[in-house]
One Martini backbone bead per residue (centre of mass of N, CA, C, O) as a GRO file, in nm:
protein
  481
    1UNK     BB    1  10.345  -3.332  12.882
    2UNK     BB    2  10.110  -3.134  12.890
    3UNK     BB    3   9.894  -3.348  12.816
    4UNK     BB    4   9.926  -3.522  13.076
    5UNK     BB    5   9.860  -3.306  13.281
    6UNK     BB    6   9.575  -3.255  13.177
    7UNK     BB    7   9.465  -3.543  13.224
    8UNK     BB    8   9.505  -3.551  13.529
    9UNK     BB    9   9.322  -3.297  13.601
   10UNK     BB   10   9.066  -3.435  13.492
   11UNK     BB   11   9.057  -3.680  13.675
   12UNK     BB   12   9.037  -3.529  13.948
   13UNK     BB   13   8.772  -3.389  13.889
   14UNK     BB   14   8.614  -3.648  13.847
   15UNK     BB   15   8.658  -3.768  14.125
   16UNK     BB   16   8.546  -3.535  14.309
   17UNK     BB   17   8.264  -3.528  14.188
   18UNK     BB   18   8.186  -3.826  14.262
   19UNK     BB   19   8.248  -3.807  14.559
   20UNK     BB   20   8.041  -3.591  14.633
   21UNK     BB   21   7.797  -3.758  14.547
   22UNK     BB   22   7.843  -4.006  14.726
   23UNK     BB   23   7.852  -3.849  15.004
   24UNK     BB   24   7.555  -3.735  14.985
   25UNK     BB   25   7.416  -4.015  14.973
   26UNK     BB   26   7.508  -4.112  15.253
   27UNK     BB   27   7.376  -3.892  15.411
   28UNK     BB   28   7.089  -3.947  15.328
   29UNK     BB   29   7.082  -4.252  15.425
   30UNK     BB   30   7.144  -4.174  15.724
   31UNK     BB   31   6.893  -3.996  15.765
   32UNK     BB   32   6.684  -4.206  15.703
   33UNK     BB   33   6.762  -4.401  15.928
   34UNK     BB   34   6.722  -4.200  16.163
   35UNK     BB   35   6.416  -4.139  16.096
   36UNK     BB   36   6.325  -4.435  16.135
   37UNK     BB   37   6.421  -4.465  16.438
   38UNK     BB   38   6.276  -4.203  16.543
   39UNK     BB   39   5.980  -4.178  16.444
   40UNK     BB   40   5.898  -3.891  16.446
   41UNK     BB   41   5.982  -3.714  16.675
   42UNK     BB   42   5.744  -3.627  16.949
   43UNK     BB   43   5.755  -3.429  17.224
   44UNK     BB   44   5.601  -3.354  17.494
   45UNK     BB   45   5.590  -2.977  17.604
   46UNK     BB   46   5.538  -2.839  17.853
   47UNK     BB   47   5.600  -2.568  18.061
   48UNK     BB   48   5.797  -2.739  18.258
   49UNK     BB   49   5.983  -2.781  18.021
   50UNK     BB   50   6.287  -2.741  17.954
   51UNK     BB   51   6.533  -2.656  17.718
   52UNK     BB   52   6.753  -2.837  17.870
   53UNK     BB   53   6.753  -3.120  17.750
   54UNK     BB   54   6.873  -3.442  17.860
   55UNK     BB   55   6.627  -3.612  17.800
   56UNK     BB   56   6.547  -3.809  17.494
   57UNK     BB   57   6.214  -3.899  17.394
   58UNK     BB   58   5.941  -4.162  17.371
   59UNK     BB   59   5.619  -4.252  17.438
   60UNK     BB   60   5.497  -4.586  17.381
   61UNK     BB   61   5.280  -4.822  17.316
   62UNK     BB   62   5.332  -5.163  17.382
   63UNK     BB   63   5.076  -5.267  17.580
   64UNK     BB   64   4.739  -5.401  17.624
   65UNK     BB   65   4.503  -5.526  17.785
   66UNK     BB   66   4.250  -5.723  17.742
   67UNK     BB   67   3.912  -5.723  17.774
   68UNK     BB   68   3.885  -6.003  17.937
   69UNK     BB   69   4.030  -5.900  18.188
   70UNK     BB   70   3.786  -5.731  18.310
   71UNK     BB   71   3.629  -6.000  18.395
   72UNK     BB   72   3.798  -6.086  18.635
   73UNK     BB   73   3.951  -5.807  18.772
   74UNK     BB   74   3.959  -5.449  18.790
   75UNK     BB   75   4.102  -5.418  19.092
   76UNK     BB   76   4.398  -5.285  19.049
   77UNK     BB   77   4.678  -5.202  19.294
   78UNK     BB   78   4.927  -5.409  19.210
   79UNK     BB   79   5.271  -5.399  19.080
   80UNK     BB   80   5.512  -5.624  18.939
   81UNK     BB   81   5.816  -5.793  18.901
   82UNK     BB   82   5.922  -6.094  18.707
   83UNK     BB   83   6.085  -6.355  18.629
   84UNK     BB   84   6.132  -6.535  18.362
   85UNK     BB   85   6.217  -6.818  18.204
   86UNK     BB   86   6.392  -6.596  18.091
   87UNK     BB   87   6.663  -6.457  18.254
   88UNK     BB   88   6.652  -6.181  18.066
   89UNK     BB   89   6.354  -6.148  18.150
   90UNK     BB   90   6.022  -5.995  18.207
   91UNK     BB   91   5.735  -5.985  18.419
   92UNK     BB   92   5.396  -5.921  18.505
   93UNK     BB   93   5.246  -5.862  18.832
   94UNK     BB   94   4.915  -5.884  18.979
   95UNK     BB   95   4.677  -5.721  19.218
   96UNK     BB   96   4.377  -5.755  19.368
   97UNK     BB   97   4.121  -5.692  19.604
   98UNK     BB   98   4.005  -6.007  19.556
   99UNK     BB   99   4.282  -6.198  19.498
  100UNK     BB  100   4.391  -6.164  19.222
  101UNK     BB  101   4.649  -6.333  19.028
  102UNK     BB  102   4.857  -6.196  18.757
  103UNK     BB  103   5.050  -6.300  18.465
  104UNK     BB  104   5.238  -6.127  18.238
  105UNK     BB  105   5.379  -6.096  17.947
  106UNK     BB  106   5.614  -5.851  17.887
  107UNK     BB  107   5.614  -5.844  17.557
  108UNK     BB  108   5.262  -5.893  17.500
  109UNK     BB  109   5.034  -5.952  17.751
  110UNK     BB  110   4.998  -6.236  17.806
  111UNK     BB  111   4.838  -6.472  17.994
  112UNK     BB  112   4.984  -6.711  18.201
  113UNK     BB  113   4.826  -6.653  18.481
  114UNK     BB  114   4.533  -6.718  18.703
  115UNK     BB  115   4.465  -6.650  19.059
  116UNK     BB  116   4.264  -6.741  19.340
  117UNK     BB  117   4.323  -6.695  19.718
  118UNK     BB  118   4.080  -6.503  19.783
  119UNK     BB  119   3.826  -6.250  19.924
  120UNK     BB  120   4.070  -6.048  19.972
  121UNK     BB  121   4.302  -5.852  20.039
  122UNK     BB  122   4.643  -5.852  19.941
  123UNK     BB  123   4.979  -5.989  19.947
  124UNK     BB  124   5.308  -5.976  19.782
  125UNK     BB  125   5.601  -6.182  19.679
  126UNK     BB  126   5.869  -6.231  19.401
  127UNK     BB  127   6.201  -6.245  19.401
  128UNK     BB  128   6.199  -6.526  19.446
  129UNK     BB  129   6.110  -6.862  19.378
  130UNK     BB  130   5.840  -6.754  19.485
  131UNK     BB  131   5.497  -6.690  19.552
  132UNK     BB  132   5.381  -6.473  19.806
  133UNK     BB  133   5.066  -6.494  19.977
  134UNK     BB  134   4.844  -6.258  20.167
  135UNK     BB  135   4.565  -6.259  20.364
  136UNK     BB  136   4.335  -6.113  20.587
  137UNK     BB  137   4.294  -6.421  20.718
  138UNK     BB  138   4.610  -6.531  20.757
  139UNK     BB  139   4.681  -6.656  20.483
  140UNK     BB  140   4.941  -6.849  20.330
  141UNK     BB  141   5.084  -6.861  19.998
  142UNK     BB  142   5.245  -7.086  19.767
  143UNK     BB  143   5.387  -7.020  19.447
  144UNK     BB  144   5.468  -7.082  19.150
  145UNK     BB  145   5.558  -6.933  18.836
  146UNK     BB  146   5.310  -7.127  18.714
  147UNK     BB  147   5.074  -7.140  18.973
  148UNK     BB  148   5.146  -7.351  19.167
  149UNK     BB  149   5.060  -7.509  19.449
  150UNK     BB  150   5.256  -7.565  19.750
  151UNK     BB  151   5.141  -7.388  20.004
  152UNK     BB  152   4.948  -7.363  20.329
  153UNK     BB  153   4.899  -7.126  20.586
  154UNK     BB  154   4.814  -7.054  20.933
  155UNK     BB  155   4.802  -6.825  21.142
  156UNK     BB  156   4.753  -6.746  21.444
  157UNK     BB  157   4.429  -6.818  21.574
  158UNK     BB  158   4.444  -6.617  21.824
  159UNK     BB  159   4.447  -6.394  21.638
  160UNK     BB  160   4.237  -6.132  21.552
  161UNK     BB  161   4.470  -5.982  21.383
  162UNK     BB  162   4.582  -6.094  21.036
  163UNK     BB  163   4.684  -5.870  20.874
  164UNK     BB  164   4.865  -5.818  20.600
  165UNK     BB  165   5.142  -5.594  20.539
  166UNK     BB  166   5.409  -5.789  20.475
  167UNK     BB  167   5.624  -5.936  20.224
  168UNK     BB  168   5.940  -6.129  20.205
  169UNK     BB  169   6.228  -6.216  20.012
  170UNK     BB  170   6.526  -6.362  20.140
  171UNK     BB  171   6.855  -6.346  20.038
  172UNK     BB  172   7.088  -6.591  20.167
  173UNK     BB  173   7.436  -6.590  20.257
  174UNK     BB  174   7.627  -6.887  20.307
  175UNK     BB  175   7.888  -7.030  20.530
  176UNK     BB  176   8.073  -7.343  20.629
  177UNK     BB  177   8.388  -7.267  20.704
  178UNK     BB  178   8.268  -7.207  20.990
  179UNK     BB  179   8.119  -7.207  21.292
  180UNK     BB  180   8.029  -6.934  21.211
  181UNK     BB  181   7.796  -6.774  21.056
  182UNK     BB  182   7.819  -6.600  20.734
  183UNK     BB  183   7.581  -6.353  20.681
  184UNK     BB  184   7.428  -6.227  20.384
  185UNK     BB  185   7.215  -5.979  20.217
  186UNK     BB  186   6.942  -5.974  19.990
  187UNK     BB  187   6.672  -5.744  19.915
  188UNK     BB  188   6.289  -5.715  19.901
  189UNK     BB  189   6.046  -5.511  19.912
  190UNK     BB  190   5.712  -5.480  19.845
  191UNK     BB  191   5.782  -5.142  19.877
  192UNK     BB  192   5.984  -5.062  19.649
  193UNK     BB  193   6.144  -4.791  19.456
  194UNK     BB  194   6.417  -4.968  19.370
  195UNK     BB  195   6.436  -5.152  19.082
  196UNK     BB  196   6.729  -5.176  19.026
  197UNK     BB  197   6.809  -5.335  19.277
  198UNK     BB  198   6.626  -5.574  19.234
  199UNK     BB  199   6.767  -5.668  18.974
  200UNK     BB  200   7.046  -5.717  19.103
  201UNK     BB  201   6.946  -5.930  19.301
  202UNK     BB  202   6.854  -6.140  19.082
  203UNK     BB  203   7.139  -6.151  18.916
  204UNK     BB  204   7.279  -6.167  19.232
  205UNK     BB  205   7.249  -6.410  19.420
  206UNK     BB  206   7.264  -6.586  19.677
  207UNK     BB  207   7.520  -6.818  19.794
  208UNK     BB  208   7.561  -7.172  19.882
  209UNK     BB  209   7.846  -7.352  19.999
  210UNK     BB  210   7.813  -7.709  19.968
  211UNK     BB  211   8.005  -7.946  19.875
  212UNK     BB  212   8.054  -7.776  19.597
  213UNK     BB  213   7.776  -7.631  19.617
  214UNK     BB  214   7.520  -7.410  19.482
  215UNK     BB  215   7.281  -7.232  19.686
  216UNK     BB  216   6.976  -7.101  19.746
  217UNK     BB  217   6.864  -6.883  20.020
  218UNK     BB  218   6.544  -6.855  20.181
  219UNK     BB  219   6.322  -6.602  20.333
  220UNK     BB  220   6.012  -6.539  20.499
  221UNK     BB  221   5.874  -6.222  20.575
  222UNK     BB  222   5.605  -6.155  20.805
  223UNK     BB  223   5.356  -5.890  20.845
  224UNK     BB  224   5.141  -5.790  21.089
  225UNK     BB  225   4.952  -5.615  21.317
  226UNK     BB  226   5.098  -5.833  21.565
  227UNK     BB  227   5.338  -5.951  21.377
  228UNK     BB  228   5.642  -6.156  21.315
  229UNK     BB  229   5.762  -6.372  21.055
  230UNK     BB  230   5.954  -6.687  20.990
  231UNK     BB  231   5.962  -6.863  20.671
  232UNK     BB  232   5.969  -7.153  20.506
  233UNK     BB  233   5.951  -7.173  20.159
  234UNK     BB  234   5.932  -7.488  20.120
  235UNK     BB  235   5.718  -7.568  20.383
  236UNK     BB  236   5.587  -7.326  20.580
  237UNK     BB  237   5.748  -7.303  20.821
  238UNK     BB  238   5.771  -7.168  21.140
  239UNK     BB  239   6.054  -7.051  21.294
  240UNK     BB  240   5.980  -6.743  21.376
  241UNK     BB  241   5.849  -6.509  21.637
  242UNK     BB  242   5.692  -6.182  21.700
  243UNK     BB  243   5.415  -6.056  21.953
  244UNK     BB  244   5.539  -5.823  22.177
  245UNK     BB  245   5.431  -5.497  22.127
  246UNK     BB  246   5.158  -5.361  22.237
  247UNK     BB  247   5.077  -5.301  21.930
  248UNK     BB  248   4.994  -5.166  21.624
  249UNK     BB  249   5.091  -5.234  21.320
  250UNK     BB  250   5.268  -5.058  21.052
  251UNK     BB  251   5.352  -5.084  20.740
  252UNK     BB  252   5.681  -5.165  20.650
  253UNK     BB  253   5.953  -5.339  20.618
  254UNK     BB  254   6.278  -5.299  20.718
  255UNK     BB  255   6.640  -5.308  20.628
  256UNK     BB  256   6.937  -5.388  20.842
  257UNK     BB  257   7.247  -5.342  21.016
  258UNK     BB  258   7.200  -5.307  21.376
  259UNK     BB  259   7.436  -5.487  21.437
  260UNK     BB  260   7.744  -5.700  21.449
  261UNK     BB  261   7.635  -5.873  21.234
  262UNK     BB  262   7.549  -6.021  20.895
  263UNK     BB  263   7.245  -5.975  20.958
  264UNK     BB  264   6.946  -5.876  20.870
  265UNK     BB  265   6.736  -5.651  21.010
  266UNK     BB  266   6.426  -5.535  21.162
  267UNK     BB  267   6.181  -5.276  21.093
  268UNK     BB  268   5.903  -5.155  21.298
  269UNK     BB  269   5.575  -5.004  21.329
  270UNK     BB  270   5.378  -4.845  21.553
  271UNK     BB  271   5.198  -4.683  21.780
  272UNK     BB  272   5.426  -4.453  21.853
  273UNK     BB  273   5.653  -4.662  21.732
  274UNK     BB  274   5.977  -4.838  21.728
  275UNK     BB  275   6.126  -5.160  21.600
  276UNK     BB  276   6.400  -5.390  21.657
  277UNK     BB  277   6.499  -5.698  21.495
  278UNK     BB  278   6.645  -5.986  21.485
  279UNK     BB  279   6.721  -6.175  21.194
  280UNK     BB  280   6.753  -6.465  21.344
  281UNK     BB  281   6.534  -6.447  21.614
  282UNK     BB  282   6.331  -6.184  21.657
  283UNK     BB  283   6.454  -6.020  21.868
  284UNK     BB  284   6.451  -5.745  22.060
  285UNK     BB  285   6.678  -5.474  22.050
  286UNK     BB  286   6.479  -5.215  22.011
  287UNK     BB  287   6.294  -4.915  22.133
  288UNK     BB  288   6.067  -4.642  22.030
  289UNK     BB  289   5.912  -4.339  22.109
  290UNK     BB  290   5.696  -4.198  21.842
  291UNK     BB  291   5.528  -3.949  21.747
  292UNK     BB  292   5.343  -3.942  21.446
  293UNK     BB  293   5.328  -4.247  21.342
  294UNK     BB  294   5.097  -4.301  21.112
  295UNK     BB  295   5.200  -4.553  20.883
  296UNK     BB  296   5.505  -4.680  20.922
  297UNK     BB  297   5.704  -4.526  20.755
  298UNK     BB  298   6.036  -4.583  20.604
  299UNK     BB  299   6.405  -4.529  20.566
  300UNK     BB  300   6.708  -4.613  20.436
  301UNK     BB  301   7.043  -4.458  20.492
  302UNK     BB  302   7.351  -4.306  20.391
  303UNK     BB  303   7.671  -4.210  20.417
  304UNK     BB  304   7.997  -4.167  20.323
  305UNK     BB  305   8.074  -4.380  20.562
  306UNK     BB  306   7.838  -4.599  20.578
  307UNK     BB  307   7.630  -4.493  20.769
  308UNK     BB  308   7.331  -4.578  20.928
  309UNK     BB  309   6.992  -4.468  20.867
  310UNK     BB  310   6.675  -4.330  20.975
  311UNK     BB  311   6.363  -4.246  20.812
  312UNK     BB  312   6.088  -4.057  20.970
  313UNK     BB  313   5.781  -3.974  20.880
  314UNK     BB  314   5.563  -3.722  21.008
  315UNK     BB  315   5.242  -3.581  21.054
  316UNK     BB  316   5.378  -3.296  21.157
  317UNK     BB  317   5.630  -3.242  20.934
  318UNK     BB  318   5.856  -3.447  21.024
  319UNK     BB  319   6.197  -3.570  20.995
  320UNK     BB  320   6.338  -3.834  21.144
  321UNK     BB  321   6.673  -3.908  21.268
  322UNK     BB  322   6.834  -4.216  21.301
  323UNK     BB  323   7.029  -4.444  21.422
  324UNK     BB  324   7.096  -4.794  21.460
  325UNK     BB  325   7.023  -4.746  21.788
  326UNK     BB  326   6.776  -4.518  21.809
  327UNK     BB  327   6.916  -4.237  21.795
  328UNK     BB  328   6.904  -3.917  21.786
  329UNK     BB  329   7.027  -3.678  21.538
  330UNK     BB  330   6.784  -3.544  21.365
  331UNK     BB  331   6.574  -3.290  21.192
  332UNK     BB  332   6.314  -3.225  20.954
  333UNK     BB  333   6.116  -2.945  20.832
  334UNK     BB  334   5.808  -2.896  20.645
  335UNK     BB  335   5.495  -2.846  20.738
  336UNK     BB  336   5.359  -3.124  20.641
  337UNK     BB  337   5.197  -3.399  20.556
  338UNK     BB  338   5.336  -3.720  20.638
  339UNK     BB  339   5.347  -4.064  20.494
  340UNK     BB  340   5.543  -4.147  20.301
  341UNK     BB  341   5.823  -4.271  20.218
  342UNK     BB  342   6.125  -4.210  20.146
  343UNK     BB  343   6.313  -4.154  19.854
  344UNK     BB  344   6.610  -4.329  19.788
  345UNK     BB  345   6.910  -4.183  19.635
  346UNK     BB  346   7.206  -4.298  19.449
  347UNK     BB  347   7.466  -4.122  19.352
  348UNK     BB  348   7.720  -3.932  19.447
  349UNK     BB  349   7.486  -3.887  19.648
  350UNK     BB  350   7.260  -3.875  19.901
  351UNK     BB  351   6.908  -3.876  19.843
  352UNK     BB  352   6.581  -3.741  19.937
  353UNK     BB  353   6.217  -3.795  19.876
  354UNK     BB  354   5.923  -3.607  19.973
  355UNK     BB  355   5.594  -3.675  20.018
  356UNK     BB  356   5.284  -3.510  20.031
  357UNK     BB  357   4.945  -3.458  20.072
  358UNK     BB  358   4.983  -3.179  19.881
  359UNK     BB  359   5.171  -3.272  19.627
  360UNK     BB  360   5.466  -3.248  19.735
  361UNK     BB  361   5.817  -3.206  19.668
  362UNK     BB  362   6.118  -3.301  19.859
  363UNK     BB  363   6.472  -3.248  19.828
  364UNK     BB  364   6.763  -3.400  19.990
  365UNK     BB  365   7.068  -3.352  20.127
  366UNK     BB  366   7.189  -3.571  20.365
  367UNK     BB  367   7.466  -3.456  20.445
  368UNK     BB  368   7.348  -3.139  20.476
  369UNK     BB  369   7.039  -3.110  20.528
  370UNK     BB  370   6.933  -3.002  20.233
  371UNK     BB  371   6.733  -2.823  20.034
  372UNK     BB  372   6.743  -2.851  19.667
  373UNK     BB  373   6.429  -2.908  19.599
  374UNK     BB  374   6.096  -2.837  19.450
  375UNK     BB  375   5.754  -2.963  19.398
  376UNK     BB  376   5.438  -2.886  19.243
  377UNK     BB  377   5.113  -3.046  19.217
  378UNK     BB  378   4.781  -3.036  19.085
  379UNK     BB  379   4.795  -3.335  19.102
  380UNK     BB  380   4.771  -3.660  19.192
  381UNK     BB  381   4.999  -3.862  19.348
  382UNK     BB  382   5.072  -4.206  19.312
  383UNK     BB  383   5.395  -4.229  19.221
  384UNK     BB  384   5.739  -4.327  19.282
  385UNK     BB  385   6.041  -4.348  19.078
  386UNK     BB  386   6.365  -4.501  18.994
  387UNK     BB  387   6.617  -4.449  18.719
  388UNK     BB  388   6.865  -4.502  18.477
  389UNK     BB  389   6.759  -4.418  18.163
  390UNK     BB  390   7.054  -4.291  18.026
  391UNK     BB  391   7.333  -4.393  18.152
  392UNK     BB  392   7.472  -4.143  18.370
  393UNK     BB  393   7.468  -4.218  18.689
  394UNK     BB  394   7.174  -4.080  18.711
  395UNK     BB  395   6.884  -4.068  18.853
  396UNK     BB  396   6.560  -4.076  18.766
  397UNK     BB  397   6.240  -3.925  18.812
  398UNK     BB  398   5.909  -4.072  18.858
  399UNK     BB  399   5.573  -3.925  18.800
  400UNK     BB  400   5.262  -4.042  18.890
  401UNK     BB  401   4.945  -3.967  18.794
  402UNK     BB  402   4.607  -4.016  18.801
  403UNK     BB  403   4.580  -3.925  18.481
  404UNK     BB  404   4.866  -4.060  18.340
  405UNK     BB  405   5.098  -3.889  18.403
  406UNK     BB  406   5.460  -3.850  18.312
  407UNK     BB  407   5.736  -3.767  18.486
  408UNK     BB  408   6.085  -3.648  18.412
  409UNK     BB  409   6.333  -3.614  18.671
  410UNK     BB  410   6.581  -3.457  18.803
  411UNK     BB  411   6.725  -3.562  19.109
  412UNK     BB  412   6.934  -3.302  19.157
  413UNK     BB  413   6.749  -3.040  19.027
  414UNK     BB  414   6.431  -3.077  18.937
  415UNK     BB  415   6.416  -3.104  18.640
  416UNK     BB  416   6.223  -3.125  18.357
  417UNK     BB  417   6.270  -3.359  18.088
  418UNK     BB  418   5.985  -3.512  18.069
  419UNK     BB  419   5.660  -3.600  17.899
  420UNK     BB  420   5.337  -3.774  17.955
  421UNK     BB  421   4.999  -3.846  17.825
  422UNK     BB  422   4.878  -4.158  17.832
  423UNK     BB  423   4.535  -4.101  17.864
  424UNK     BB  424   4.428  -3.888  17.640
  425UNK     BB  425   4.306  -4.126  17.427
  426UNK     BB  426   4.103  -4.209  17.649
  427UNK     BB  427   3.890  -4.280  17.850
  428UNK     BB  428   3.789  -4.215  18.149
  429UNK     BB  429   4.074  -4.250  18.352
  430UNK     BB  430   4.234  -4.404  18.653
  431UNK     BB  431   4.486  -4.448  18.853
  432UNK     BB  432   4.537  -4.744  19.093
  433UNK     BB  433   4.839  -4.794  19.074
  434UNK     BB  434   5.138  -4.849  19.062
  435UNK     BB  435   5.475  -4.814  18.938
  436UNK     BB  436   5.642  -4.999  18.685
  437UNK     BB  437   6.009  -5.032  18.628
  438UNK     BB  438   6.154  -5.171  18.321
  439UNK     BB  439   6.378  -5.369  18.123
  440UNK     BB  440   6.246  -5.634  17.966
  441UNK     BB  441   6.442  -5.671  17.680
  442UNK     BB  442   6.726  -5.533  17.676
  443UNK     BB  443   6.713  -5.235  17.488
  444UNK     BB  444   6.758  -4.961  17.669
  445UNK     BB  445   6.439  -4.956  17.731
  446UNK     BB  446   6.191  -4.851  17.923
  447UNK     BB  447   5.925  -4.969  18.118
  448UNK     BB  448   5.571  -4.872  18.186
  449UNK     BB  449   5.346  -4.972  18.457
  450UNK     BB  450   4.975  -4.969  18.474
  451UNK     BB  451   4.657  -4.914  18.639
  452UNK     BB  452   4.298  -4.897  18.611
  453UNK     BB  453   3.952  -4.853  18.678
  454UNK     BB  454   3.893  -5.029  18.401
  455UNK     BB  455   4.105  -5.283  18.396
  456UNK     BB  456   4.373  -5.162  18.277
  457UNK     BB  457   4.682  -5.248  18.119
  458UNK     BB  458   4.972  -5.045  18.092
  459UNK     BB  459   5.252  -5.033  17.842
  460UNK     BB  460   5.536  -4.820  17.821
  461UNK     BB  461   5.771  -4.706  17.602
  462UNK     BB  462   6.097  -4.561  17.631
  463UNK     BB  463   6.238  -4.400  17.366
  464UNK     BB  464   6.579  -4.346  17.327
  465UNK     BB  465   6.761  -4.045  17.227
  466UNK     BB  466   7.075  -4.168  17.162
  467UNK     BB  467   7.358  -4.183  16.991
  468UNK     BB  468   7.483  -4.440  17.088
  469UNK     BB  469   7.219  -4.620  17.058
  470UNK     BB  470   7.157  -4.560  16.767
  471UNK     BB  471   7.419  -4.667  16.635
  472UNK     BB  472   7.392  -4.952  16.765
  473UNK     BB  473   7.124  -5.027  16.617
  474UNK     BB  474   7.196  -4.975  16.324
  475UNK     BB  475   7.442  -5.182  16.307
  476UNK     BB  476   7.284  -5.429  16.416
  477UNK     BB  477   7.059  -5.433  16.181
  478UNK     BB  478   7.266  -5.437  15.942
  479UNK     BB  479   7.395  -5.701  16.014
  480UNK     BB  480   7.149  -5.876  15.992
  481UNK     BB  481   7.096  -5.798  15.678
   0.00000   0.00000   0.00000
């Protein structure tokens, strides 16, 4: 018996010894895998980056446009995203000051098509089934997503000023189950800052159920300096128009339900005035005289009760707040020159962020009308965007500077979470376009796209270092192997 007990003790020690070796080997293998996927993580942390980093990742160049693209037209000033032929992926579309429109494959940067529609600065809209382009000469072009010309129309020739300010494709959901049309819409403005909502609108378009069939219905809304037009996207026929503003329009069209029906109505700004148009007829619902409406920019925001309000930044440093009937509710004073529309972000509550000409940012809790944080930048701010980059149900704010620097900011606290100087290793270049932000290939890592004065298009991928996604990627790739 004693010999048997001694033998068992020896075997237990042997087992524990080898188990300890195997366990350590597994840990080493896991660390190697983590190191491989983190790719020697090295995040640039300037003085503004706080120690309590909440978003952890790294910007890496995804692709850059080829040199031959510079020979087409280097003056890119606007970038947007467009659904690719694969419904789960996205491509980038750019517009130059000379009227060149170019679509790049989102995954590799290959040019899918390039087309010149005019000799002057243009506007375009892409979330609908067609690409709608407007030139300063008042011509509107419709292209398929492969670049084929579908139709061209000329706006009212009697108008002396036909400059296109904005174009939008409106997805309209209609039902013929009752005598009265029940219409609700999802929309995307040409200059919207919330790309997350744009993507949701594309993934869940409005549907029209007729005789058992489901069809998408779209309208094109076009704003010039003298009028607003509703255009049939299939034929190019002008359905309705309103040109009796007696003032020159400016800024972008805003959308919201301003009356008691279910159709989105339109809000446009003139010189020292704001006008609300019925979405179905384009008849004027109301107008207000408002001094210091410098560029006609405005934003729509809601309170906890889902009541709609309009934010109007004024050049004298005030943000005027109107209800949906155009009545004054309150105002917020910043005492700096305000031009750009407030960026509205919905987290647990609505906040809005106002950019000033002095490159300062002010964030406000809309419910309490309280300034919750402010940031001052020493360089020129080119664009602001927002998206939930780490999937925690709180949108991050992205600040693009003229020098190519991108800051990631917590939209609720104003703390800088991460930073990258994307153009530090290139020749002297300046950013000339807005910032487009989207997860092109659905890998849970967002891409950031912008253009420079050298005619280059840069796309950077932000590799997110999050335990949940790291483990998900590891097991997914191990399963493939």
